[in-house]
Structure formats: C-alpha cells, structure tokens
C-alpha positions, 0 to 999 in steps of 0.5 A: 191624341196629345203630342208626344214631344213638347218644345213650347216651353221646356223640352218634354217627353210624354209618358202615358198621361204625363209630360216629363220635362225633367228627364236627362241633362240640360244639354240632352234636352237642348239637343232634342229640342233643336232636332224637334224644330226640324223633325225628319231632317238631318241637322249638321253637328256644326249647327247643333253646336251653335244652338246648344252652346250659347257662350263659346267660352263654355264649349267643351274641348271636343264639342263634336265628341260631346254631342255624340255622347249626348246623342247616345244618351238621348238615343237610349232614352228614345229607345226606352219609350213604349213606341220607340223613336229612332235617332239617326246619324249620317255624315256627322248630322243628326235626325229624329225620325218622328212626324210633325204631329208628334210635336206640340209646335207643329200641332199648333201650326196645323190647328191654325191652318185648319182654322184659317181654312174654315174662316175662308169657307165662312164658318167663323164659329168653327174657325174660332173653336179651332183657333182656341184649341190651337192656343190651348196647345201653346198655353202662353209658354216660352218656346225652346225654354231649354235653349239660350243661344243666339240661334234659339233666340232668332228662332223664337223671334221668327216664330213670334212674328210669323207664327204666333202673331198671325194666329192672334190676328186670325183669332181677333178676325174671327171674334170680330166676325162674330161680334165679340168686340170686347173679347178682342180688347181683352185678348190684346190687353193680355199680350202687351203689344208694341203696336209700332211693330204689330200693325195688323193687331193694332188695326184689329184693336181700333176696329173693336174700339169703334164697334164698342163706340170707344172712339176717343180711346181709339183716336188717342191710340191711333194718333200716338202710334201714327206719330211714332211711325212718322218719327221712325220714320216708317211712312208706308206703315203710317200712311196705311194706318191713316187710311184704315183709321179714316175708313173707320171714321167715315163708316161711323159718322156719315154714309158716303157713296163708295168710290169708283172701284179700282181694277180688281187684282185677282188671286191666281191659282195657277198650279198644274194638277197634283199627282194622284199619289205622291210617295217618299221625300218626307224629310224634304217636305219637312225641310221645305216647311221649315224654310217656307214660313217667310219670304225667300228663295228655295232651289229644288234640284235633281237629275232629270226624271227624279220628280222635282216638279211633282215634289214642288207641285204636290207641296204647293197643293197641300200648303196652298192655304198658307198663301192667301195671295195665290200661286203663280206657276210657270214652266220655263222649259229649260230642259225640253224640246220646245223653246225656252221661256224668257223673263219677258214672257213669264212676266206677261203671263203672270200679269194676266193671271193677276188681272192686268193686260200686259199689252196696255203697258208698252215698256217691258221694264214698266211691266216688270215694275207693275208685276213687282208692285202687284205682288209686293206685300202679298203672301204669295207663292211663285213656282218657277219650274224647269229652269235652264240656268241662272241667267234665265231667272236672274231678272225674275227673282228681284220682282218677288222679294216679298214672296216665297219663290221655289225654283226647280232645275236639273242644274244646281244653279250655283251661279246665284248670288250669295246675297239671295241666300237660297235654301237648297233641297236636293231630290234623290231617287226613291227608296225601295219601299216608296218605289214599290208603293208607287208601282203598287198604286198604278199596277193594281192586283198584279202587284201582290207578287211582292218578289216581282214588285221588288225586282221591278223597283230595283230595275228602275233604280228608284227613278220616278219617271222610269217607275211611271212609264214602266207602270203604264207599260204593264197596265196596258198589258193586263194579260201578261203575268208580272214575273214575265215583265221582270225577266224582260226588263232585267235583260232589256232595262227600262231606258227605252220604254216610253220612248218620247217621254221616257228616261232616255229622252229625258237624259238626252235633253240634259246631255245636249245642253253640255259643253264638249268636254263634259259630253266626252267625259259623260259618255266615257265614264259609263265604262268605269265599273266601280261605285265611284270614279276619281278625277285622275282615273277619268283623266286617264280614260279620256286622255285629257289634262286633270284640270280640264276633267275636273272642270268637266265633272263640275259641269256634270254635277251642276247638271245633276248628271253625276253626284259628288262622292265623299271626296272632292275628287270622286264622283258617282253615277246613278245606276240608270245614268250609268246604263245610259252613259255606257250605251253612248259608246256604240263603237267597239274599238273606241270602247276597247281603247277606253277600257285599256286606258283604264286597265293600264291606269289601275295596273301602273298606279297599283304597282306604284302604290305597292312599291311605295308601301313595301320597298323591300319586298320581292315582287312579280314583274308586270308586263310593259303596256307602252304607256302609263296613262297618267298613273299616280305616283305617291310621295309616301306610304300613307298616301299610297295606302289611302289610295289602295283603301279608297279603291277597294271596290273599284279595283275588284270591279276593274279586275272582274271587268278585265276577265269579262272583256278578255283582258286577262293579263290585267286580272292576273297582274293587279291582285298581287299588288294589293298586299296592303288589303290583308294587312288591314283585315280585308282578307275576303276582298283579297281572296275575291281578287286573287280568285279572279286572277286565277280564273284568268290564268286558266284562260291564258293557258300554259303561258301563265303557269308561273303566274297561276302558282304565284296567285295560288300561293297568295290565296293559300296565305290569305286562307292561313291569315283567316285560320282556314287551314284546309283551304290554305293547305290545298292552295299552297300544295297546288302552288308548289306543284305549279312552280315545279312545272313552270321551269326556270329558277322558281326558288323564291316561289318554292321557298314561299310555299315551304314557308306557308306550308310550315306555318300551316303544319305548326298551326295544325299541331304538326310542329316538328314537320313544320320546323323542318319545312321552316328550315328548308325554306330559310336555307333556300331563301338564303341561297338567293339572298332575299333579305326581306323574305328572310326576316319573315321566315326567321320569325315564323320559324322562331314561332314554331320553335316556341311551340316546340318549347325550344325557347332559347332557339325561338328567342335567337330567331326572333332577335335575328328577325328584329335586327333585320326588320329594323335595318330594313325599316320594316315597321310591320315586321318589327311589330310582328316580332315584338308580338312574338317576343311578348308571346314567348315571354308569356310562355316563360311566365315573365308577365311584365316583360310579355306585357311590355313587348305586347303593348309596343307591338300593339301601338305599332300595329295600331299606327299602321291600322293593321286590324287583324294583327291588332286583334291578335295582340289584344288576344295575347294581352287579355291572356297576360292580364288574366294571368296577372290577376288584372280582371278589368284589363283582361275583360276590356282587352278580350272584348276588343279582341273579339270585335277585331278578330271577328271583323277579319275572320280570325276565328281561333283568336276570337275563340281564345278571347271568348274563352278568357271572357268566359273564365272571368265571367264564371269566376265573377258568378255570372254563369249565364254570361259565361255560357253565352261566351262559350256558346260563341266560341264553340262553333269557331273551334269545331272545324279547326281545333277539335280538341279545344272544341270538346273541352269547351263543350264539356265546360258548357255542359257543366255550366248549363247544368249548374244554372239549368239552361238547356238551350243556347241563348242570344241577344244578351249584353255580355259583350258590351262593357258595364255602365 
C-alpha cells in the first residue's frame, strides 16, 4: 500500500490512486509537512512559526492566530478524507495523529532498515531488492519542497547526511557484494558528490574502480581527495583514506601474509530482556525516533514505576539494527536498595563487554580514555538506566560523545549542562485503553468482563508497576471472579500489593532520597483534596516560609514525585502518589492540625477576595480562628478574581472535606464568600458548595439557624439566575421562615428573601404581587440604610414596573439605581441597569436608544467576564436588530446568545434567542433550519413557560407540515455561521 502523505517533494495527500500536491494554500501545505516530520508528536506553535515563515519580515501581525487559521483549514481537509485523520491541539501545540507508515519519508527509512537487516544475514540479493524499493519511494526529490526556512534547510541537510547518504552506501555495498561494480560507478556518477565530505562513498567508488581494473582513474581520484583533505586540514580522514587505498593496492599487486591481528573489539549486546507486551507511548517512541538519527543525549524521566526502563529497553530492542556498533547497558541503581554504581564500575563493565580486560589498565583515567577510544566513531547505543542524579553520570557522558546515549531517571537531572543539549522525554502513566490492554494480556479469559477490567485500570491510575503486580496477584488466584477483585481493591487500594517490589516500595525509595523540607512537604500535601495545590496553600499547611516551600516543590518536581501544573506556583500529585502521601500521616492529631491550617487558609483568603471584589456588599461575619495561617491578600479586584476562578474545584473539594471531617463551620462560612462564581456563569459550582454548607448546618443544629437561612436564600437566588423558578421559590420560602425563627434583627435577610421572591413572582407572570413584594423589600432595606442592596432592589423593582407597562415608573427606578451604582463605583450593577434601560427603550420602540444602552452594557459585562449576563444582553441585542431589520447582525447576536446562555443554564433566554433564529431562518426560506432551532427551544420552555412552549409547538407543527419533516432532526450545522 502506498503512503497516504508525501513530504519527499511537494506536500501531498493521497486520494485514491492519485497524490494531490496542489491542495490548499502554501502555508497550509507547509504546516502539514512540518507535522508529518514528527507524526504523533506535539510541535509547539513557536517552533512551527520558525519552520513556516522563512523571513521574519513576512510574519503576520499575530502569527499564532494565523497558525490557528491554517490549522482549522487543514483540519477540515483531513476530516474530509475517506479515513479521516485527526489534527490535535494542546497548550498551543499541534499534532497529526497518523502512524509512521502513512508518510513516504518514514516508509523509506523502514525499507532501508529492512535492507540492512537482510544484508547482515548475508542475503545480499534480497537486500538489494529492498534498497532499490526504498529509492523508488524517494525518486530523487527535494524533501519538504514547500518549505524554505532555515529550520527546513537544516532538516534537509541532516536527512541528506544521516539518512540518504547511508542508504546509498548500503546500495553500493550490496552491489559490490554481488559483483555489480559498474553499477556502483553509475549510481555514484548520478549523485555528483563532493568526496571530501562523503568519505564512505568515495571508498565504495575506489573499490569498484579497482575491481574494474581502472587503477589509474582510482589513483588520480585518491590523490586529488587526499591532497584536499590534507589542505583543509582533516588529517584523520586523510589517514583513513590512505590506509584504505593502500589496502586496495596490496590486494591487487601482491599476495601479502596478513599482519598479526589486533585484539578484536567485540560488538556488545547488553540489553536486558524485552517485555512480552509493550503498550502505549506511541508519541514518545516517535519523538525518540526523531532525535535518535544522530549522536546525542536523551533523558527519559518519570515517576517511579511509570515504565521508563521498559520504554527505553523496548525501543532499543526494536531499533537495535540501527546500531551496528552494538548496545551497552548499565543499571546505575540510583533508586534501589542496593549500592549505587559509580562511574568507575560502569567503565570497567563496558570495557569487558567490548573485549578489553580492565585489570590490565591500572590507571582509572586511562581506562576511561581507552573506553572513549573504543566507542569513538562507532554507531553505538548506550543505555544508562536508573540514574540517581547528575553527578552520578557527569564523568560518563563525555566518553560517549559520538554515540546515542539514553539516560533514564526518576530525577529530571536538571543540573546537566546546557551545552550537552539533552533531548527530554517524560513518561506519563498509561491511558485507560493502554492500561486495559496490559491487564488483558496478563489476566487472560477473565478479562472479558470489560466493566471490571476498566474499574481495575482506574484503581491502578495507569501506573504500569501497579498494573503488573495487580495482574500477577489476580493470575495466581484463578478461582476468584474478577468482580471480587474490583470490590477488594477499590476499598483497599493497590499500594501494598507486591510488597517488596510494589508501588509503596518504589515510592519509599524515592522518598528516602529527599531532603527534610521536601519530605515534610510531600507527607503534608496528601491531605489536600483539590486537583492541584498552590505554593501559598502548601506554605500554610506546613507552616514554613513560602520561599522554602517553593524550593521544596522544585525538589519534588525534580524527583518526579509531583508535577508542575499550568502555573509556576501550582503543583499536582498523581492519584497513587496522593494516596501514598496521605498514608504517611498516621498521627490523627497531626492530620487534624494540618487540615485546620488548610481550612483556615481558604476561609481567610476567600474572605479577603470577597471584600476586595465587592467592597460595598453586606456580608455575613465569619468566626475568628485565632490565626490567618498565611492567608492571601489582594491588591485589586482582578487579582482576587483570578484566585477565585483558579481555585474553583479546590474550594469545592475543601468544603466537601470539611463536612466529611466534621469541621462544619468552614463548610458553612466558605461558600457564601464565592459570590463571584455565579456572576461568571458558574452557578452549578455555586449550588454544589452552598448545598454542602446547608448540610453542615443540619449537623450543627439550632445554633446555625441564621447561617442556614443565609445559605437557603443564596441557593434560591442561584436557582433564580438559572431560571429554575420552582426550586428558587422553595428555597427562598424556607429561608424566610428560618429568618423569622432565628431571632434578633433579621431585616436584611428578610428583605433579601422578599426581593428574590419578588423577582420569582415577576418572572412567572405574577407581576402585581411581585411589585408589592419589591416595594416591601425596598422599604425594609431603607430602614437599615443598606445602600449597596438598595441599588439592586431599585433596578429589580424597575424591571417589575416595566413588565407591568408602567414605563415612567420603571425609568425613574432605573435612573435612581444608576446614580447609586456610579456613586459606589459598582461596575456590575451599572452594567445591569444599562441592560434594563436598553430593554425599556426597546419596549418603547426606541430602537437606536435601546441599541446604545445594550451595547454599553455588553462592553461592561464583557470586561468583567460575566458570561451569563453577556448571554442575556446578546439575547436583547438579537431582538433589537431583528426589529430594526438588520438580519445579519440579529443572526450573529442570536447564535452567540445561544452559546453563552446554554453555558450557564439560562434556558429561557436561550429559548428566546433560538426563536429569533427560527424566525430569521424561516423568512429566508430555510425552513428545515428553522425547525431545528424551534426543536431546541421547545424543551427549554416546557416546564418554565407553558404558554410560549405551546406557541412554539404550534409553529413547529406548521413548519413540519410544509416541508414534510415528521420527526425531530439533529446534527445540522444551523448554529454555525455560513462560510
């Protein structure tokens, strides 16, 4: 089968029997070509830019945006192929998900490797056939023809020297072995080589000329090149060429007894056994293949038990023919219970493998020099496994400067000098599918229970060492059903199976190597329940200065016990390592102390963020804990908001843990402080936190009645924002009752209940009752002079008057609220009032005025990243533009409104935007698309606005009858803009 993609020449895509090289634009072809040089590997955007734009003056204003555009077009092209190909993106990097065999360049390399294997077996005729097939793929083309950058030119030179010329050398070798001497000359004549550079091919030509008895021509060529090499000067190459030529002459003119043979240098093959089945890490293999074409250093790092050694050994086994000089392997025992190997011991072992007795060289420095001379110039692989630190390998690396050296370590070996330019490959735990394949291979027939198999892979968190010891544990108990193991290990975990060589033993080896601060930090952070942890949080938990904690985290990252998260001050633990860390705290009192420090940190930091974000808001006082434990303070609202949004999942997990551990007061106090969440569309997260807090108040009993009322009121308000009116009404009513039962001055809470209840009444059609409730809430809040709440109460009351068609009264309330909002510098309240003024103007058919108010509101909301509010204003704007007859603008606003409202669960507004879309599409004659829009709107309205739902259903029935569509449709591109 021919390759699907070509980069040996123009960038081509095979469609049937034809290769299309004119598809797309030049930059799109260039992008694909670069990605195909590393299939299955993510290529960063910065590197792609260097590849694609040869002249910096040609760079677009925003090259990353241009790259995104090209990738979108390329993705569309790839997805249109008969067997679609994925173009993946991650953190600004791009990857094409195809195998090596899909690319002509890699098919060429594989064909050459097969020829080399056959040659080594002595089958020269078949080897010649294979190498000719390889050249049939290349066809004398210029690789990466669509690229003209320096990076592309460097790649081409590298391929020419390290791939193509060695292939020609192999071709000539096979021709010579078969006596086809003239063909060697013909092949080399076509290449027009500079023999000062290509010494190997020069020797092939001289060999062929002597076999053809063209000795004078051979001598002239030899003398010319030899003189040039001496002049450069390149004495080593000149001497090598002289010795080779002398040998050819002696072989022709006289029969000389062979000189006494020098001691033979062996070809070592020291690899340990390969694993029976290796799964996963295809992208890592591709990355290693890419850098292994020439001498250099590759660092393979990852946590203990993740499979670094298996990865490196398996790669070496499957690529050993690329290293005719052999393979040297040493387990440095950096993280083991035995003695660590020093450099001198490794040198001695390698000398023995090469046939040299080290005891005959007394000086250690001379042994190193001897090893270096033995490996110099040989295509040899050196695998240094399980290195402890940089110092352990520092003396060894210079000895192998002409070899490919692979070092595996749990440490990232960051101390290696930059001049060594190491290539780094990080091995991660296996994905679920690869982990399941590993278990399936080792368990056998019982693995047919796919549900149990999937659960067992999750228990092991993709860590190969855990998977293997678990598989062995299961295999030695053939009479136990697989589901029983699921129940057993879900409760017990897998840390302690395979006691001597299992996960806990491996992790303990890493832990013992740590310095005291790093050990303390590691055993502490296992208590933290969030997906990642910040330096400031950890500093509060261990009660150490931030500087020392950051240094300790760096040590843990170096030891691959924690991973760097997306920010420089955030870190995360693998699931099994989290379990291991948590188990190190066996003193209940110590664990409780660390948990309380953590709870206090989040409570005080959340309180500081809330006060920074909403300085004018009335808030519930939190209880004193006696210490702030390093709580963060914020210089401005944007900094406070960044913290709140970065810690969403962590705060939820902390609140949940506080309930589970009986620290109920924290669960009650923290959620109300996250008011920013619902304003950014995170109503579901807010509801989860508030409900946890409400559950905590039940555990605290009567003493928390007021706190329970506050939480229920906020839960009701969150449901109101989500337009879930029944749930909102239930919680607000319960909160009102709780305030009345709590005793003391509860006017602020009761006023908030009246206000939220009024909004629910208005939204559900009980407008007059809503107005009465609004006025009662306003009167009550003015009694206690809460100006911040008065702003909100005013504009919501104005909203009720607007729905009652009392436009003058509504306008008066809006303008009062606007004055208060601006006096308090409350941007969110000001944006809301502007939105309502836009809605009022629209109701009064003042379209231009409505548009101006709405657009001002939109910009203010967008600046605050208030997703839900942006969706509401977009819904208003699409109606305004529809009324104004601006079809294109109305369509764009409606599509955006559907997306934003859908994100926050504002179903009524989403339905309104969908109905606008349906009307526009219907008038444009696109009835099928209009049907789809109404089909999406109808279920959003059924439970919340039965009257509108019935109107939509009637319109749907009419449209379906016109176009004969009896059933709902899905998958149409209606909600994406036209190209």
